[in-house]
N, C-alpha and C positions, 0 to 999 in steps of 0.2 A: 521094071525099067521105065515104062511109060509114066508112072506116077512120079518117079524120081526126076525125069526130064521136065515134067510140068512144074514141079516144085522148084527146080533150078531156074527155069525161065521166069517164074513168078518172082523169085528172089532177085534175079538180075534186074527185072523191071522195077521192083520196089526200091532197090538200092539206087538205081538210076534216077528214079523220081525223087528220092530223098536228097540227091545232090542238085536238083533243079529248083531250089527254093531261093527266095530273096533272103540273103544272110542277115539283113537288118530288121526283119519282121518276126517278132516272137511267135506269132501264130503259125506262120509257115515253117519256122524252125521246129516248133513243137510237132507239127504234122510229119515233117520229114524224119525227125528223130523217133517218133512213134513207129513209123513204118520200118525203119532200119532196126530199131530195138525189137520189134515184134518178129521180124525175120530172124534175127540172131537168137532170140529167146526160143523161138519154135525149133530152130535147128539144134540148139544145144539141148533143149528139153526133150526133143524127139530122140536124139542120140542117147541120152542118159535114161529117160523114163518111158519111152514109147509114146503111144497116142495121147494119153492123158498128160504126160510130161510136156508134149509139144504144145498142147492147149494152154497149160499153166505157164510155160515158158514164154509163149507169145503174149499172153496177158500181162505178165510181169515185165517182160522186156519192152512192150509197147508203152506201158505206163512210165517206166523208168526213162525210156528214150524221149518221151514227150516232156517230162520234167527237166531232163538235162538239156534237151534242145532249146527249150524256152529260157532256161536259166543261163545259158551261155551266149545269148544274143549280144553281139558287139554293138557299140554305138556307131552311127554313120560317120564317115570321115567328114571333117569340117565342122562337126558339132562340138561346141565348147560349153561345159557347164558354166554358170555365171561367174564362179570364182576364178576360172581359168580363161575367161574370154579376153581376146586381145583388146588393148585400149582403143577407145573411140577417137576419131579425128577431132581436133578442136573445132568447135562451132557446129558439130553435127548432133542433132537431137532427134529422138524418136517421137 
């Protein structure tokens, strides 16, 4: 019972920390995704394969979460790639 409670509290803290990242920074999204992925992988691996399954699930889930988190980073609002940039005002030069 005590071990289950500690795992649950750690999971809640990890999921909360995963949501407190800057959504436009790939490094922070990778870190948050790794934490959430490791938690999910450990829970699923522990339920299906026991202790060794939890470790393997945490490693695989963490790696997958980091890749997906970094790969799905959106662009900041107001940023336009050069081909979609709004036209410059006449007489304005950089």
